[in-house]
C-alpha positions, 0 to 999 in steps of 0.5 A: 457620547453627545458632542457640542457642535454649537459653533458661533457661525452657521455651517454650510455643507457644500456639495461637489460634482453631481451633488444636489440633494441626493447621491446614489439613492441617499439624501446628501449630508442627511445624517451628517446634517442631523447629527450636527443640528442635534449637537447644537449647530445651525446647518444649511445645505446650499444648492449649486449647479450639479455640473459647472465651473468652480467659479460659477458654483462659487458665485452661486454659493456667495449668493446663498451665503448672503441669504443665510446671513440675512436669515440668521443675523450672523456676520459670517459662515463656516463653509465645509465643502466636499470634493468640488464643493471645496473649490467653490468654498475657496472661491467664496472665501477669496472674494468675500473673506469678511463673510466667511469665518472658515473653509474646510475641504473634505476630499477636495481636489485642491491640486487637481485630480489624477482621475480627472486628468485620465478621464479628460484623455479618455474623452479626447480621441486618440489620447489613449488606446481605444480599449482603455478609453472605452473602458474608463469612459464606460465606468465614468458614465455608469458612475455618473448615472448612479449619482444622478439617476440619468441613463446617459452620460451628460455632456455637462459632466464631461465639460466640468472635468476640465475644471478638475484636472491638474491644469484646470485647478492649477489655473484656479489656484493661480487666482485663488491661492489662499490656504495652499501649501507651498510644498507638495504634501505639506500644510498651508497657512491656517489663516489668510485674510481672517479666514481659517483653512482646514482640510481632511480626506481619506484613502481607499481602505481594505474591505476584508471581504465585506460586501461593497456598495456600488459607489465603493466599487467605483471608487476602488476601480477608479483608484487604479488609474492613479500614478503619482498617488498610487495607493494614496488616493480615495478613488477620485482625489489623491491624498496629497492633492487634497491638502489645504490649510491646516491638514487634520489628516489625509489618510482616514480609512474611507473612500471619496463617497464614504466621506459623505455617506455614513452608510457606506462607511459602516465598516470604518471604526472611530473612537465613538462606537455609537455612530458611523465614522464619517459623522464623528469626523464632522462632529469633531470638526464642529467642536474644533471650530467652536473652540476656535471661536468660529 
């Protein structure tokens, strides 16, 4: 079924930690970008630092928003941010609401990540038992290596964790609270300073014996380190921690990486059997933005 994704304003797909143009051997947002363009949307992928603070990446995003506006002749953009990309999008919207029509957080750590909290302890000597710290540090190093193609754990990735912990994001939220819910697990205001706020995310799903890709394996391993949102997380971000603005749904059956990797989500079933589940969600959302005049 062909969907109409012809939004009034261009869409920018904003990557998260270690995004760049590829993750784990596949081009970032490639099939999603192509499907949106086929549906009529103007789509751009800004290139931000792979590992940096939320504010630094947000400043980079603002500069690229200006270039998109100049190139397209439009007044505003729709920002769709995955993971840490959601925080960069929130920053840009907070500082320049006149240039941003909407912010959509996909699996965004809008209240911090329990996994980041655990990893921060693992990399702090004496905070966790030695064998536990070694185990989680090794898993994280292997995960980052798979994402980036780097053979060793980059120190920048460890430093970037501080901006994704509950404490780090809490400090960020104190400065940029737009769209945040007042109550844990609730929805936030859907419109602030003329900017529409949306969010969606998923939870680790049952695989029913299917073969898993490496990224899926890591997400399932990381999900075991969650306590507050045990069983209610996508492997990197807790379900309720992702809430921002109008919450479309926060328990889609997909892990953190499946949200941007249509191949990884091949077993997820949507309403349209002709396309992978994650792509359908992006097209549905483009229709939602179009109907809202965005």
